[in-house]
N, C-alpha and C positions, 0 to 999 in steps of 0.2 A: 628489430625482430622480436615478437613475444610470442611465443609456442605455446597456444591455450591448453590443449589434449597433453596429455603425458605421453605419446607415442614419436619417438623420432624420426619414425619412416613421415608423418606428415612434412618432415623439412623438405625432405627431395620433392613432395610435389607441390610446396611451397615456391619451389627453387625454378621446378620446370609452368609455372604457373608464370611466373615472372620474365621466362624465356618467350613464353607465349603472349604473354601484355608486349614484350618488347617487339616481338618479331611485328605485331601487329599495328604496334605505334609506327612502327618503320613504315609499314604497306601503306597507311595511312596517309604519311606523310610523304612519301613518292607516289602517290595517285594526287594529293591535293597541287603537289608542286607538277605534277606531268601534266594534270589539266591546267593549271593557269600558264605551263610556258609554252601552250598550244591556243588557250583560249585570248588570253590577252592580247596577242598578235592581231589575230584573228579576228576583233573585235575592232583593234587600233585601225586597220585598214575599211574597216566598214562591208567585211563576209562575214561577218556575226551581225545582225541588227542586237538594240538593246533586252528585248523580250528575251531573244533565245539565250543573250548572253546571261540573264537572270535565271529561265527555265537549268541550263546546264550549271549554273553556280547551286542552285538548289540539288541537283539530281544530286549530285557530287557533292554536296552535303550529306544528301542520306545514304547512298553508298557509304561512306565515311564513318557513320551512325552506327549501320546496320553491319559494317565489319566488326566494330569498338563489338558490337552487342553479343557478337559470340562468345568473349570469355565469359560472359553474364548465361549464356544458355551452359556451356560447358563447368562451369560452376556450379551453377546448378546440379547439374546432370552429376554431377561430383559429389555434391549431396547426399543429393536420392540414392547414389550409390553407398558410401557412406552409412548411411541410414540402415540400411540392407543388412550391413553387417551386424 
């Protein structure tokens, strides 16, 4: 880790950001695993047609990407906050 500012307080913000990142990674993995645990057996049993499964998988991917993008928005808001100091 390289601290590019002269403020050690930024280190605590970085640790908090790392914790939020790990929390979102765990949420995304949980969602992806949960979706696959439910959707794959239903598709194998014929209860979901291939086009439904494809739409579901695309929606699942969009949900995961959207959830991960929350970090980008939080980071951008943090930069704007620092710029106002």
